[in-house]
N, C-alpha and C positions, 0 to 999 in steps of 0.2 A: 504494500500500500504506500502511495506517495501522498503525504498529508498536505493540506492547504497551508500556505499559499503555493507551495511548490507544485502541487498537482495541477494547478492552472497552466503550468508551462512545461513541466517535465512529465512525459507519459510514455515510458518505455514499454515495450511489449511484455506481456505476462505480468503486468502490475495493475493495480486498481487505483486510479488517481482520485483524490478528493478535490472537488472544485469548490471555491469559495474562500472564505466564509461570506455568505450573502445576507444582507439585511433587507427589510422591507423597502426602505428608502435608500437612495444612494448616499454614500459618505465619501465626498471627494477628497483628493489629495493622495491617492494610493501610490502613484509612481514616485512622488517626492518622498513619501514616508519610507518606501522600500529602499530607495537610494540612500536615504539618510540613516536608516536604522538597522538594516540587515547586516548582521555580523556573525562570524564564526567565533564562538566562545572558546578562548584558549584553554581554560581549565577542563571543560567537558568535551570539547571537540564538536559540540552540537551547534547548529545554526539557530540563531535567535533573532527576533524582530520586535519592533514596537510599532506595528502598522496600525493598531487600534481599530480593526474592523473596517478599514477604508475599502470600499468596493463600489461597483457601479449599480448595485441594487438587483434584486431578483428579477425585475421586469427586463433588465438588460439580458439576462441569461435566457429568459423565455423568448425574447425577440431574436436573439442570436440563433437559437435552435430553430425557430420558425423559418429563418432565412437559409437554413441548411449549413450554417457556419459552426455548429456545435451539436454534439449528441450526448445524451446523459444516461441512456439505457444501460450502459456498461460502466457507469461512474457513480461515485458517492457525491452527494451535494451537501455541503456544510451550511447551516443557517444559524442566525442569532436574532432573537426578538428581544426588544427592550421592555415589552409588557405583554400581558395576556392577549390583547387584540393583535399585536404584531406576530406572536407565535402562531396564532390561529390563521391569520392571513398568509403567512409564509408557507405553512403546511398545505393550505388550499392551492397556492400557486405551484408548489413543488409537485403536487399530484398532476398538474397540467403538463409537466415536462414529458418529453419522449412521446408526444402525441397522446397524452393522457395515461400512458403506462407508468409514468413516474421514473425516477432514477433507480439505479441498482439499490441504493440505500440512502438514508438521510442521517447526517451527523448533526447532533444538537450541540452547538458550541455554547457551553454553559458558562464560561467565564473568559474574560479578556481583561487583564489588568491595565491595558493601555487605551481604553476608550475615553477616559476622562469624564465618565458619567457613572453614577451609582447603578449597579445591576441588582434588581430586586429578586425576590423569590420566584420560584417557577410554579406555574399552575399545576395542580394535581393531575389534570387530564392530559398533560403534554406528552408524557412518555408513552402512554397507551396509544395516543393519536399518531405519534411518530412511527411506532411499530406497525400500525395499521396502514400507514402510507407506504 
């Protein structure tokens, strides 16, 4: 598996990329944040970032797929909602991907320390709804 954000760009054969993380609304500034914050940690050897969920929004992925520029049936799609209504709307939109068949799976991005906003609790229905997607 190639985790987001790397799964957006690196998709070797025989791997399952994770696209995203997508939010309901776009959060601009992604390219600048990647350039500014993506670093290899010298102690752990792991890649780290402080992108803060910058992304073009889930509608961008839907539109890209409709134009034949992306496919999600063999990929995971990572999403993050900032409140109950956003989680619900995101899951509804994710179900529309791949001509209504949905992606291979959905990753719920439960925390991101770099968003600059408080992330509240998660609705009790969320996990069951994600599994059903």
